[in-house]
C-alpha positions as CSV (number, residue, x, y, z in Angstrom):
1,M,0.0,0.0,0.0
2,I,1.2,3.5,-0.9
3,A,0.4,6.4,1.4
4,I,-0.2,9.9,0.1
5,I,-0.3,12.9,2.4
6,S,-1.1,16.6,1.9
7,A,-1.4,19.5,4.4
8,M,-4.8,20.5,3.0
9,Q,-7.6,18.3,1.6
10,E,-7.8,20.7,-1.4
11,E,-4.3,19.5,-2.4
12,I,-5.4,15.9,-2.9
13,Q,-9.1,16.4,-3.8
14,A,-8.6,15.4,-7.4
15,L,-7.0,12.1,-6.2
16,L,-9.9,11.5,-3.8
17,N,-12.3,12.1,-6.7
18,K,-10.7,9.2,-8.5
19,L,-10.4,6.8,-5.5
20,E,-12.4,3.6,-5.9
21,N,-13.6,1.1,-3.3
22,V,-13.3,3.7,-0.6
23,T,-13.2,3.0,3.1
24,I,-12.9,5.9,5.6
25,A,-11.4,5.6,9.1
26,E,-11.3,8.5,11.6
27,K,-8.3,8.6,13.8
28,G,-6.9,11.5,15.8
29,M,-9.3,14.0,14.2
30,R,-8.2,13.0,10.7
31,K,-9.9,10.9,8.0
32,Y,-7.8,8.2,6.3
33,Y,-9.2,7.2,2.9
34,T,-8.2,3.7,1.7
35,G,-9.0,2.4,-1.7
36,T,-7.7,1.8,-5.2
37,L,-6.1,4.5,-7.3
38,F,-4.9,3.7,-10.8
39,N,-4.9,0.0,-9.9
40,K,-2.8,0.6,-6.8
41,K,-3.9,0.1,-3.2
42,V,-3.5,3.5,-1.4
43,V,-4.3,5.4,1.7
44,L,-4.8,9.2,1.5
45,V,-5.0,11.7,4.3
46,F,-4.5,15.4,4.8
47,S,-2.3,16.1,7.8
48,R,-3.1,19.8,8.4
49,W,-0.4,22.4,8.4
50,G,2.9,22.2,10.3
51,K,5.6,19.8,11.6
52,V,3.7,18.4,14.6
53,A,0.5,17.7,12.6
54,S,2.3,16.1,9.7
55,A,4.6,14.0,12.0
56,A,1.6,12.7,14.0
57,T,-0.2,11.8,10.8
58,T,2.8,10.0,9.4
59,T,3.3,8.0,12.5
60,Q,-0.3,6.9,12.5
61,L,0.0,5.9,8.8
62,I,3.0,3.8,9.4
63,N,1.7,2.0,12.5
64,D,-1.8,1.4,11.2
65,Y,-1.3,0.9,7.4
66,N,2.3,-0.3,7.0
67,P,2.8,1.6,3.7
68,S,5.5,0.5,1.3
69,E,6.3,4.2,0.7
70,I,4.9,7.6,1.6
71,I,4.5,10.5,-0.8
72,F,3.9,14.0,0.4
73,T,2.4,16.4,-2.1
74,G,1.4,20.1,-1.8
75,V,2.4,23.7,-2.4
76,A,5.5,25.6,-1.5
77,G,7.1,29.0,-1.7
78,A,10.0,29.6,-4.0
79,L,13.3,30.8,-2.7
80,K,15.0,31.1,-6.1
81,D,14.2,33.6,-8.8
82,S,14.5,30.9,-11.4
83,L,11.3,29.2,-10.0
84,N,7.9,30.5,-11.0
85,I,4.4,29.8,-9.9
86,G,3.3,26.4,-11.3
87,D,6.8,25.0,-11.3
88,I,7.4,21.6,-9.6
89,V,10.2,20.7,-7.2
90,I,10.9,17.0,-6.5
91,G,12.5,17.0,-3.0
92,E,16.0,15.7,-2.6
93,N,17.4,16.7,0.8
94,L,14.9,17.9,3.4
95,Y,16.1,20.4,6.1
96,Q,14.4,21.6,9.3
97,Y,15.6,25.2,9.2
98,D,14.0,26.1,12.5
99,V,16.2,23.6,14.4
100,D,19.1,25.3,16.1
101,C,20.6,23.5,19.1
102,R,24.0,25.3,19.1
103,P,26.5,25.1,20.7
104,I,25.7,21.5,21.6
105,F,25.0,20.6,18.0
106,K,25.5,22.2,14.6
107,K,22.8,24.4,13.3
108,F,20.1,22.4,11.5
109,E,21.4,19.1,13.1
110,I,18.7,16.9,14.6
111,P,19.8,15.9,18.1
112,I,20.6,12.2,18.6
113,L,20.1,11.4,14.9
114,K,23.2,13.5,14.0
115,K,21.6,14.4,10.7
116,E,21.3,17.9,9.1
117,Y,18.9,16.7,6.4
118,F,16.9,13.6,5.2
119,T,17.3,12.3,1.7
120,T,14.2,11.2,-0.3
121,Q,13.9,8.1,-2.5
122,N,12.5,7.5,-6.0
123,Q,13.6,10.9,-7.3
124,E,14.3,9.8,-10.8
125,K,11.0,7.9,-11.1
126,L,9.1,11.0,-9.9
127,I,11.0,13.2,-12.3
128,K,10.0,10.9,-15.2
129,A,6.4,10.9,-14.1
130,T,6.4,14.7,-13.8
131,S,8.0,15.2,-17.2
132,L,5.2,13.0,-18.7
133,F,2.6,15.0,-16.8
134,L,4.0,18.3,-18.2
135,K,3.6,16.9,-21.8
136,E,0.0,16.2,-21.0
137,Y,-0.5,19.5,-19.0
138,N,-3.5,20.7,-20.8
139,N,-5.4,17.5,-20.0
140,Y,-5.3,18.5,-16.3
141,I,-5.0,22.3,-16.2
142,T,-7.2,24.5,-18.4
143,Q,-5.7,27.5,-20.0
144,E,-8.1,29.7,-18.0
145,K,-6.9,28.3,-14.7
146,A,-3.2,28.6,-15.7
147,Q,-3.7,32.2,-16.8
148,F,-5.5,33.1,-13.6
149,F,-2.4,32.2,-11.6
150,D,0.0,33.5,-14.2
151,I,1.4,30.0,-15.0
152,T,3.1,30.0,-18.4
153,T,5.6,27.2,-19.1
154,P,5.9,25.1,-15.9
155,S,9.1,23.1,-15.3
156,V,10.3,20.4,-12.9
157,S,13.5,20.4,-10.8
158,I,15.1,18.0,-8.3
159,G,16.3,20.0,-5.3
160,N,16.6,20.6,-1.6
161,I,13.6,21.8,0.4
162,A,13.5,23.6,3.8
163,T,10.7,23.0,6.4
164,A,9.7,24.9,9.5
165,D,6.6,26.0,11.4
166,Q,6.7,29.4,9.7
167,F,4.9,30.9,6.7
168,I,7.4,32.9,4.8
169,S,6.2,36.1,3.3
170,S,9.2,38.4,3.7
171,S,11.9,39.2,1.2
172,K,14.3,39.7,4.1
173,K,13.6,36.2,5.4
174,V,14.1,34.8,1.9
175,D,17.5,36.4,1.7
176,E,18.4,35.0,5.1
177,L,17.4,31.5,4.1
178,N,19.4,31.8,0.8
179,L,22.4,32.8,2.8
180,Q,22.1,30.0,5.4
181,L,20.9,27.2,3.0
182,P,22.0,28.2,-0.5
183,S,21.1,24.9,-2.1
184,V,17.5,25.0,-1.0
185,L,14.9,25.7,-3.8
186,C,11.7,26.2,-1.8
187,V,10.2,26.4,1.7
188,E,7.2,24.7,3.3
189,M,5.9,23.5,6.6
190,E,5.7,19.7,6.6
191,G,8.2,17.8,4.4
192,A,11.2,17.4,6.7
193,A,9.0,16.4,9.6
194,V,7.5,13.6,7.5
195,A,11.0,12.7,6.3
196,Q,12.3,12.4,9.9
197,V,9.5,10.0,10.9
198,C,10.0,7.9,7.7
199,Y,13.8,7.8,8.4
200,E,13.3,6.5,11.9
201,Y,10.8,3.9,10.8
202,K,12.8,3.0,7.7
203,V,9.9,3.8,5.3
204,P,10.8,5.2,1.8
205,F,9.4,8.7,1.3
206,S,9.3,11.4,-1.4
207,V,8.1,14.9,-1.7
208,I,6.4,16.7,-4.5
209,R,6.0,20.5,-4.2
210,I,4.2,22.8,-6.5
211,I,5.3,26.5,-6.4
212,S,2.4,28.7,-5.4
213,D,4.3,31.9,-4.5
214,K,7.7,33.5,-4.2
215,A,7.7,33.4,-0.3
216,N,8.2,37.2,-0.3
217,D,6.2,40.4,0.4
218,N,3.9,39.5,-2.5
219,A,2.9,36.0,-1.2
220,T,-0.8,36.7,-1.1
221,I,-2.2,34.0,-3.2
222,D,-5.6,32.3,-2.6
223,F,-4.1,29.1,-1.3
224,P,-7.3,27.0,-1.1
225,K,-8.2,27.9,-4.7
226,F,-4.6,27.3,-6.0
227,A,-4.5,24.0,-4.1
228,K,-7.8,22.7,-5.4
229,S,-7.6,23.9,-9.0
230,I,-3.9,23.6,-9.6
231,A,-1.9,21.6,-7.0
232,S,-4.5,18.9,-6.7
233,N,-4.6,18.3,-10.5
234,Y,-0.8,18.3,-10.6
235,A,-0.8,15.5,-8.0
236,L,-3.3,13.6,-10.1
237,G,-1.4,13.8,-13.3
238,I,2.0,13.1,-11.7
239,L,0.9,10.1,-9.7
240,K,-1.1,8.6,-12.5
241,N,2.2,8.4,-14.4
242,Y,4.1,7.3,-11.3
243,F,1.8,4.4,-10.7
244,A,1.8,3.3,-14.3
């Protein structure tokens, strides 16, 4: 069984709409949807925002459903000028940039685990699935929806991602993060927490992030609308190819 997590239900609504033979279990104020998606047995859940919420959800998934892998999908804010709204980042190394236990440990190092980041699996397979999705882009995203969010020619990158319990909407903070973690492409609030739990339980994991904003002073996008009309359909198209 493959587990799919998002922070908001809107981010996986298109997947839920395609889910067959659905069973719903309520645990810890969350709904876990099991069923068949593109001939694969899956469980879908939205974790809610933040590291604690996503870590709790991931732990529940692993203990109750024993997934063969976990995929997190959702939106993120770009830290690099080369990334535009609608672009896709396949996570490579996941950092928790709000962890700072100096002088006992190095900045960003997770105590006891002695790791500054967690590395994902299945990157190349996800890149291939995403590249196929981009070729079929108009089958999933209408021109009207793309234009509404100023999406022109979306691209896909493999890169590092930073996670913290912070919503970044400041150019000053973007500059700080680029200085501290120059390899990081985008920022979000769940990925590295999911990655840490998966690492400790030895479950393969991967992260798909769709750029919804530039994480700066202009980060005022309608997130629920973007998540439902754009990010959700991205997840549908990418995972359909991934499961093929």
